[in-house]
ZANUMAR-456228 format. One record per residue: x, y, z of N, C-alpha, C, O in turn. Coordinates in steps of 0.2 Angstrom, whole numbers, plus 5000, padded with zeros to 4 digits. Layout:
<pts>
<pt <X,Y,Z>,<X,Y,Z>,<X,Y,Z>,<X,Y,Z>>
...
</pts>
This chain:
<pts>
<pt <5058,5355,4712>,<5056,5352,4718>,<5053,5345,4717>,<5051,5343,4712>>
<pt <5054,5341,4722>,<5051,5335,4723>,<5045,5335,4727>,<5046,5337,4733>>
<pt <5039,5334,4725>,<5033,5336,4728>,<5032,5331,4734>,<5035,5325,4734>>
<pt <5027,5332,4738>,<5025,5328,4743>,<5023,5321,4741>,<5020,5320,4736>>
<pt <5025,5316,4745>,<5024,5309,4744>,<5026,5306,4737>,<5024,5301,4735>>
<pt <5031,5310,4733>,<5033,5308,4727>,<5036,5301,4726>,<5034,5297,4722>>
<pt <5040,5299,4731>,<5043,5292,4731>,<5041,5288,4737>,<5043,5283,4739>>
<pt <5036,5291,4741>,<5034,5288,4747>,<5032,5280,4746>,<5028,5279,4741>>
<pt <5034,5276,4751>,<5033,5269,4751>,<5036,5265,4745>,<5033,5260,4743>>
<pt <5041,5268,4742>,<5044,5264,4736>,<5049,5260,4740>,<5055,5261,4741>>
<pt <5047,5254,4741>,<5050,5249,4746>,<5056,5246,4742>,<5061,5243,4746>>
<pt <5057,5246,4736>,<5063,5244,4733>,<5069,5249,4732>,<5074,5247,4730>>
<pt <5067,5255,4733>,<5072,5261,4732>,<5078,5260,4737>,<5077,5260,4743>>
<pt <5084,5260,4734>,<5090,5259,4739>,<5094,5265,4740>,<5097,5266,4745>>
<pt <5095,5269,4735>,<5099,5275,4736>,<5096,5281,4731>,<5093,5279,4726>>
<pt <5097,5287,4733>,<5095,5293,4729>,<5101,5298,4729>,<5104,5298,4734>>
<pt <5101,5301,4723>,<5106,5306,4723>,<5102,5312,4719>,<5101,5312,4713>>
<pt <5100,5317,4724>,<5096,5322,4721>,<5100,5328,4718>,<5105,5330,4721>>
<pt <5099,5330,4712>,<5103,5335,4708>,<5103,5342,4712>,<5098,5343,4715>>
<pt <5108,5346,4710>,<5109,5353,4713>,<5103,5357,4711>,<5102,5362,4714>>
<pt <5099,5356,4705>,<5094,5361,4704>,<5087,5360,4708>,<5083,5364,4707>>
<pt <5087,5354,4712>,<5081,5353,4716>,<5082,5358,4722>,<5087,5358,4725>>
<pt <5077,5362,4724>,<5077,5366,4729>,<5074,5364,4736>,<5076,5365,4741>>
<pt <5068,5360,4735>,<5065,5358,4741>,<5062,5350,4740>,<5060,5348,4735>>
<pt <5061,5347,4746>,<5058,5340,4746>,<5051,5341,4750>,<5051,5344,4755>>
<pt <5046,5339,4747>,<5039,5340,4750>,<5038,5335,4755>,<5042,5331,4757>>
<pt <5033,5336,4759>,<5031,5332,4764>,<5030,5325,4762>,<5027,5323,4757>>
<pt <5033,5321,4766>,<5033,5313,4765>,<5036,5311,4758>,<5035,5306,4756>>
<pt <5041,5316,4755>,<5043,5314,4749>,<5046,5307,4748>,<5045,5304,4743>>
<pt <5050,5305,4753>,<5053,5298,4753>,<5051,5294,4759>,<5054,5289,4761>>
<pt <5046,5296,4762>,<5044,5293,4768>,<5042,5285,4767>,<5040,5284,4762>>
<pt <5044,5281,4772>,<5042,5274,4772>,<5046,5270,4766>,<5043,5265,4764>>
<pt <5051,5273,4764>,<5055,5269,4759>,<5060,5265,4763>,<5066,5267,4764>>
<pt <5058,5259,4764>,<5061,5255,4770>,<5067,5251,4767>,<5071,5248,4771>>
<pt <5069,5252,4761>,<5075,5249,4759>,<5080,5254,4757>,<5086,5253,4755>>
<pt <5079,5261,4758>,<5083,5266,4756>,<5089,5266,4761>,<5088,5267,4767>>
<pt <5095,5266,4759>,<5101,5265,4763>,<5105,5272,4763>,<5108,5274,4768>>
<pt <5105,5275,4757>,<5109,5281,4756>,<5105,5287,4753>,<5101,5286,4748>>
<pt <5106,5293,4755>,<5103,5299,4752>,<5108,5304,4752>,<5110,5307,4757>>
<pt <5109,5306,4745>,<5114,5312,4744>,<5110,5318,4741>,<5107,5317,4736>>
<pt <5110,5323,4744>,<5106,5329,4742>,<5111,5334,4739>,<5116,5336,4742>>
<pt <5109,5337,4733>,<5113,5342,4730>,<5113,5349,4734>,<5109,5350,4738>>
<pt <5117,5353,4731>,<5119,5359,4735>,<5113,5364,4734>,<5113,5369,4738>>
<pt <5108,5363,4730>,<5103,5368,4729>,<5097,5367,4734>,<5093,5371,4735>>
<pt <5097,5361,4737>,<5091,5360,4742>,<5092,5365,4748>,<5097,5365,4752>>
<pt <5087,5368,4749>,<5087,5373,4755>,<5081,5371,4760>,<5081,5374,4766>>
<pt <5077,5366,4758>,<5071,5365,4763>,<5069,5357,4762>,<5068,5355,4757>>
<pt <5069,5354,4768>,<5066,5347,4769>,<5060,5348,4773>,<5060,5350,4779>>
<pt <5054,5347,4770>,<5048,5347,4773>,<5046,5341,4778>,<5050,5336,4778>>
<pt <5041,5342,4781>,<5039,5337,4786>,<5039,5330,4784>,<5037,5328,4779>>
<pt <5043,5326,4788>,<5043,5319,4787>,<5046,5317,4780>,<5044,5312,4778>>
<pt <5050,5321,4777>,<5052,5319,4771>,<5056,5312,4770>,<5055,5309,4765>>
<pt <5059,5310,4776>,<5062,5304,4776>,<5060,5300,4782>,<5063,5295,4784>>
<pt <5054,5301,4784>,<5052,5298,4790>,<5051,5290,4789>,<5049,5288,4784>>
<pt <5053,5286,4794>,<5053,5279,4794>,<5056,5276,4788>,<5054,5270,4786>>
<pt <5062,5279,4786>,<5066,5275,4781>,<5071,5271,4785>,<5076,5273,4787>>
<pt <5068,5265,4787>,<5071,5261,4792>,<5078,5258,4791>,<5082,5256,4795>>
<pt <5080,5258,4784>,<5087,5256,4782>,<5092,5261,4781>,<5098,5260,4780>>
<pt <5090,5267,4781>,<5094,5273,4780>,<5100,5274,4785>,<5099,5274,4791>>
<pt <5106,5273,4782>,<5112,5274,4785>,<5116,5280,4784>,<5119,5283,4789>>
<pt <5116,5282,4778>,<5120,5288,4776>,<5116,5294,4773>,<5112,5292,4768>>
<pt <5117,5300,4776>,<5114,5305,4773>,<5119,5311,4772>,<5122,5312,4777>>
<pt <5119,5314,4766>,<5123,5320,4765>,<5119,5326,4765>,<5115,5326,4760>>
<pt <5119,5330,4770>,<5115,5336,4770>,<5119,5342,4767>,<5125,5343,4768>>
<pt <5116,5346,4762>,<5119,5352,4760>,<5119,5358,4765>,<5115,5358,4770>>
<pt <5123,5363,4763>,<5123,5369,4767>,<5117,5373,4766>,<5113,5371,4761>>
<pt <5115,5378,4770>,<5109,5383,4769>,<5103,5379,4769>,<5098,5380,4765>>
<pt <5102,5374,4774>,<5096,5370,4774>,<5092,5371,4780>,<5094,5373,4785>>
<pt <5085,5371,4779>,<5080,5372,4784>,<5077,5365,4784>,<5075,5362,4779>>
<pt <5076,5363,4791>,<5073,5356,4792>,<5067,5357,4796>,<5067,5361,4801>>
<pt <5061,5355,4794>,<5055,5356,4797>,<5053,5349,4802>,<5058,5346,4804>>
<pt <5047,5348,4803>,<5045,5343,4808>,<5046,5336,4806>,<5044,5333,4801>>
<pt <5050,5332,4810>,<5051,5325,4810>,<5054,5322,4803>,<5052,5317,4801>>
<pt <5058,5326,4801>,<5061,5324,4794>,<5064,5317,4794>,<5063,5314,4789>>
<pt <5068,5316,4799>,<5071,5309,4799>,<5068,5305,4805>,<5071,5300,4807>>
<pt <5062,5306,4807>,<5060,5302,4813>,<5059,5295,4811>,<5056,5293,4805>>
<pt <5061,5290,4816>,<5060,5283,4814>,<5065,5280,4810>,<5064,5275,4807>>
<pt <5070,5284,4808>,<5075,5281,4804>,<5080,5277,4808>,<5085,5279,4811>>
<pt <5078,5271,4810>,<5081,5267,4815>,<5088,5264,4814>,<5091,5261,4818>>
<pt <5090,5265,4808>,<5097,5262,4806>,<5102,5268,4805>,<5108,5267,4804>>
<pt <5100,5274,4806>,<5104,5280,4805>,<5109,5280,4811>,<5106,5281,4817>>
<pt <5115,5280,4810>,<5120,5280,4816>,<5124,5287,4817>,<5125,5289,4823>>
<pt <5125,5290,4812>,<5129,5297,4812>,<5126,5302,4808>,<5124,5300,4802>>
<pt <5126,5308,4810>,<5124,5314,4806>,<5128,5320,4807>,<5130,5321,4813>>
<pt <5129,5324,4802>,<5132,5330,4803>,<5128,5336,4801>,<5125,5335,4795>>
<pt <5126,5340,4805>,<5121,5346,4803>,<5125,5351,4800>,<5131,5353,4802>>
<pt <5123,5354,4795>,<5126,5359,4791>,<5128,5365,4795>,<5124,5367,4800>>
<pt <5133,5368,4794>,<5136,5374,4797>,<5131,5380,4797>,<5131,5384,4802>>
<pt <5127,5381,4792>,<5122,5386,4792>,<5116,5386,4795>,<5112,5391,4796>>
<pt <5114,5380,4798>,<5108,5379,4801>,<5107,5382,4808>,<5112,5382,4812>>
<pt <5102,5386,4809>,<5101,5390,4815>,<5096,5387,4819>,<5096,5387,4825>>
<pt <5091,5383,4816>,<5085,5380,4820>,<5084,5373,4818>,<5083,5372,4812>>
<pt <5086,5368,4823>,<5084,5361,4821>,<5077,5360,4823>,<5075,5360,4829>>
<pt <5073,5358,4818>,<5066,5357,4818>,<5064,5352,4824>,<5068,5348,4826>>
<pt <5057,5353,4825>,<5054,5348,4830>,<5055,5341,4828>,<5053,5339,4823>>
<pt <5057,5337,4833>,<5057,5329,4832>,<5060,5327,4826>,<5059,5322,4823>>
<pt <5065,5331,4824>,<5069,5329,4818>,<5072,5322,4818>,<5071,5319,4813>>
<pt <5075,5320,4823>,<5078,5313,4824>,<5074,5309,4829>,<5077,5305,4832>>
<pt <5068,5310,4830>,<5064,5307,4835>,<5064,5299,4833>,<5063,5297,4828>>
<pt <5066,5295,4838>,<5066,5288,4838>,<5071,5285,4833>,<5069,5280,4830>>
<pt <5076,5289,4832>,<5082,5286,4828>,<5086,5282,4833>,<5091,5284,4835>>
<pt <5083,5276,4834>,<5086,5272,4840>,<5093,5270,4839>,<5096,5268,4844>>
<pt <5096,5270,4833>,<5103,5268,4832>,<5108,5274,4832>,<5114,5273,4831>>
<pt <5105,5280,4832>,<5109,5286,4831>,<5114,5287,4837>,<5112,5287,4843>>
<pt <5121,5287,4836>,<5126,5287,4841>,<5130,5293,4841>,<5131,5295,4847>>
<pt <5131,5297,4836>,<5134,5303,4836>,<5131,5308,4832>,<5128,5307,4826>>
<pt <5131,5314,4834>,<5128,5320,4830>,<5133,5326,4831>,<5135,5327,4837>>
<pt <5134,5329,4826>,<5139,5335,4826>,<5134,5341,4825>,<5132,5342,4819>>
<pt <5134,5345,4830>,<5130,5351,4830>,<5134,5357,4828>,<5139,5357,4832>>
<pt <5133,5361,4824>,<5137,5367,4821>,<5137,5373,4826>,<5132,5374,4829>>
<pt <5143,5376,4826>,<5143,5383,4829>,<5138,5387,4825>,<5138,5386,4819>>
<pt <5134,5391,4828>,<5129,5395,4825>,<5122,5392,4826>,<5117,5396,4825>>
<pt <5121,5386,4828>,<5115,5383,4829>,<5112,5387,4835>,<5115,5388,4840>>
<pt <5106,5389,4835>,<5103,5393,4840>,<5097,5390,4844>,<5096,5391,4850>>
<pt <5093,5386,4840>,<5088,5382,4843>,<5088,5375,4842>,<5089,5373,4836>>
<pt <5087,5371,4847>,<5087,5363,4846>,<5079,5362,4848>,<5077,5363,4854>>
<pt <5075,5360,4843>,<5068,5360,4843>,<5066,5355,4848>,<5069,5350,4850>>
<pt <5060,5355,4850>,<5056,5350,4855>,<5057,5344,4852>,<5055,5342,4846>>
<pt <5059,5339,4856>,<5059,5332,4854>,<5064,5330,4848>,<5064,5325,4845>>
<pt <5069,5335,4847>,<5073,5334,4841>,<5077,5327,4841>,<5078,5324,4836>>
<pt <5079,5325,4847>,<5083,5318,4848>,<5079,5314,4853>,<5082,5309,4855>>
<pt <5073,5315,4854>,<5069,5311,4859>,<5069,5303,4856>,<5068,5302,4850>>
<pt <5071,5299,4861>,<5071,5292,4859>,<5077,5289,4855>,<5077,5284,4853>>
<pt <5082,5293,4855>,<5088,5291,4852>,<5093,5288,4858>,<5097,5291,4860>>
<pt <5091,5282,4859>,<5093,5278,4865>,<5101,5276,4864>,<5104,5275,4869>>
<pt <5104,5276,4858>,<5111,5275,4857>,<5115,5281,4857>,<5121,5280,4857>>
<pt <5112,5287,4857>,<5116,5293,4857>,<5120,5294,4863>,<5118,5294,4869>>
<pt <5127,5293,4862>,<5132,5293,4868>,<5134,5299,4870>,<5136,5300,4876>>
<pt <5135,5304,4866>,<5137,5311,4868>,<5134,5316,4864>,<5132,5315,4859>>
<pt <5133,5322,4868>,<5131,5328,4864>,<5135,5334,4866>,<5136,5335,4872>>
<pt <5137,5338,4862>,<5141,5344,4863>,<5136,5350,4861>,<5135,5351,4855>>
<pt <5133,5353,4865>,<5129,5359,4864>,<5133,5365,4862>,<5137,5367,4866>>
<pt <5132,5368,4856>,<5136,5374,4854>,<5135,5380,4858>,<5129,5380,4861>>
<pt <5140,5384,4859>,<5139,5390,4863>,<5135,5395,4860>,<5134,5401,4863>>
<pt <5132,5394,4855>,<5127,5398,4851>,<5120,5397,4853>,<5115,5401,4851>>
<pt <5119,5391,4855>,<5112,5389,4857>,<5109,5393,4862>,<5112,5394,4868>>
<pt <5103,5395,4861>,<5099,5399,4866>,<5093,5396,4869>,<5091,5397,4875>>
<pt <5091,5391,4866>,<5085,5387,4868>,<5085,5379,4866>,<5087,5378,4861>>
<pt <5084,5375,4871>,<5084,5368,4870>,<5076,5366,4872>,<5074,5367,4877>>
<pt <5073,5364,4867>,<5065,5363,4867>,<5064,5357,4872>,<5068,5353,4874>>
<pt <5057,5357,4873>,<5055,5352,4878>,<5056,5345,4875>,<5055,5344,4869>>
<pt <5058,5340,4879>,<5059,5333,4877>,<5064,5332,4872>,<5065,5327,4868>>
<pt <5069,5337,4871>,<5074,5337,4865>,<5078,5331,4866>,<5080,5328,4861>>
<pt <5080,5329,4872>,<5084,5323,4873>,<5081,5318,4877>,<5084,5314,4880>>
<pt <5075,5318,4878>,<5071,5313,4882>,<5072,5306,4879>,<5072,5305,4873>>
<pt <5073,5301,4884>,<5075,5294,4883>,<5081,5293,4879>,<5081,5288,4875>>
<pt <5086,5298,4880>,<5092,5296,4877>,<5096,5293,4882>,<5100,5296,4886>>
<pt <5095,5286,4882>,<5098,5282,4888>,<5105,5281,4888>,<5108,5278,4893>>
<pt <5109,5283,4883>,<5116,5282,4884>,<5120,5288,4885>,<5126,5288,4886>>
<pt <5117,5294,4886>,<5121,5300,4887>,<5123,5300,4894>,<5118,5300,4899>>
<pt <5129,5301,4896>,<5132,5301,4903>,<5133,5308,4906>,<5132,5309,4912>>
<pt <5134,5313,4901>,<5136,5319,4904>,<5134,5325,4898>,<5133,5323,4893>>
<pt <5132,5331,4901>,<5130,5336,4897>,<5133,5343,4900>,<5132,5343,4906>>
<pt <5135,5347,4896>,<5136,5354,4898>,<5132,5359,4894>,<5131,5359,4888>>
<pt <5128,5362,4898>,<5123,5367,4895>,<5127,5374,4895>,<5128,5377,4901>>
<pt <5129,5377,4890>,<5133,5383,4889>,<5129,5389,4892>,<5123,5389,4892>>
<pt <5132,5394,4893>,<5129,5400,4896>,<5125,5404,4891>,<5121,5408,4893>>
<pt <5125,5402,4885>,<5121,5405,4880>,<5114,5403,4880>,<5109,5406,4878>>
<pt <5113,5397,4883>,<5106,5394,4884>,<5102,5398,4889>,<5104,5399,4895>>
<pt <5096,5400,4887>,<5092,5404,4891>,<5087,5400,4894>,<5084,5401,4899>>
<pt <5085,5395,4890>,<5079,5390,4892>,<5080,5383,4891>,<5082,5381,4885>>
<pt <5079,5379,4896>,<5079,5372,4895>,<5072,5369,4896>,<5069,5370,4901>>
<pt <5069,5367,4890>,<5062,5365,4890>,<5060,5359,4895>,<5065,5356,4897>>
<pt <5054,5359,4896>,<5051,5353,4901>,<5053,5346,4898>,<5053,5345,4892>>
<pt <5055,5342,4902>,<5056,5335,4900>,<5062,5334,4896>,<5063,5329,4892>>
<pt <5066,5339,4895>,<5072,5340,4891>,<5076,5334,4891>,<5078,5331,4886>>
<pt <5079,5332,4897>,<5083,5326,4898>,<5079,5321,4902>,<5083,5317,4905>>
<pt <5073,5321,4902>,<5069,5316,4905>,<5070,5309,4903>,<5071,5307,4897>>
<pt <5071,5304,4908>,<5072,5297,4907>,<5079,5296,4903>,<5080,5291,4900>>
<pt <5084,5300,4905>,<5090,5299,4902>,<5094,5295,4908>,<5097,5298,4913>>
<pt <5093,5289,4909>,<5094,5285,4914>,<5101,5284,4917>,<5103,5283,4923>>
<pt <5106,5285,4912>,<5113,5285,4914>,<5116,5292,4915>,<5122,5293,4916>>
<pt <5113,5297,4914>,<5115,5304,4914>,<5117,5306,4922>,<5113,5306,4926>>
<pt <5124,5306,4923>,<5126,5307,4929>,<5130,5313,4931>,<5132,5315,4936>>
<pt <5132,5317,4925>,<5136,5323,4926>,<5133,5329,4922>,<5133,5328,4916>>
<pt <5130,5333,4925>,<5127,5339,4922>,<5130,5346,4924>,<5130,5347,4930>>
<pt <5132,5350,4919>,<5135,5356,4921>,<5130,5361,4918>,<5129,5361,4911>>
<pt <5127,5366,4922>,<5123,5371,4919>,<5127,5378,4920>,<5128,5380,4926>>
<pt <5130,5381,4915>,<5133,5387,4916>,<5129,5393,4917>,<5123,5392,4916>>
<pt <5132,5398,4920>,<5128,5404,4922>,<5125,5407,4916>,<5128,5408,4911>>
<pt <5118,5409,4916>,<5115,5412,4911>,<5108,5409,4909>,<5104,5412,4906>>
<pt <5107,5402,4911>,<5101,5399,4910>,<5096,5402,4915>,<5096,5403,4921>>
<pt <5090,5405,4912>,<5085,5408,4915>,<5079,5403,4917>,<5076,5404,4923>>
<pt <5078,5398,4913>,<5072,5394,4914>,<5074,5387,4913>,<5077,5385,4908>>
<pt <5072,5383,4918>,<5073,5375,4918>,<5066,5373,4919>,<5063,5373,4924>>
<pt <5063,5369,4914>,<5056,5367,4914>,<5055,5361,4918>,<5060,5358,4921>>
<pt <5049,5360,4919>,<5047,5354,4923>,<5050,5348,4921>,<5050,5347,4915>>
<pt <5052,5344,4925>,<5055,5337,4924>,<5061,5337,4919>,<5062,5332,4916>>
<pt <5064,5343,4919>,<5069,5343,4914>,<5075,5338,4914>,<5077,5336,4909>>
<pt <5076,5336,4921>,<5081,5331,4922>,<5079,5325,4926>,<5083,5322,4929>>
<pt <5072,5324,4926>,<5069,5318,4930>,<5072,5312,4928>,<5074,5310,4922>>
<pt <5073,5307,4933>,<5076,5301,4932>,<5083,5301,4929>,<5086,5296,4928>>
</pts>
């Protein structure tokens, strides 16, 4: 394992290649590594703990292994991250995982994903499109709040709950399709 804060604030660190024998990254493991551009994780990693890469403002490329669990705000504030592919095995995308990743333009969510955590993409103002897999049952509160570039969204019939403020302040969102099956739409879910 790489323990909590092990490389935190290593401002000269530009790239990392984590070997296959590492299983988990601790809380803040690489947080605030402001020069880190690329992170490749070995196939053995199954857990990224809270804020493991938070505020790595130069981070552009991340390779995520399969069988991965992501906890709270793992990539929050990675303002240079533009594209990410979530592993096929992921069932629950943690809270605020990509919070304020202001340059994030595309995200590939896998079939099999069941929960999009609260605030998962909040503040991702450049996120242009989102395709919610037909396996998602819950979209947490503020999950896409302030995603100012999303123009349309289809909520599949598998979704039972859309959390409060889910698409709040998505100013150009003009086409919303909610398929039959949604039981709860929270307060301010599509406000503004």
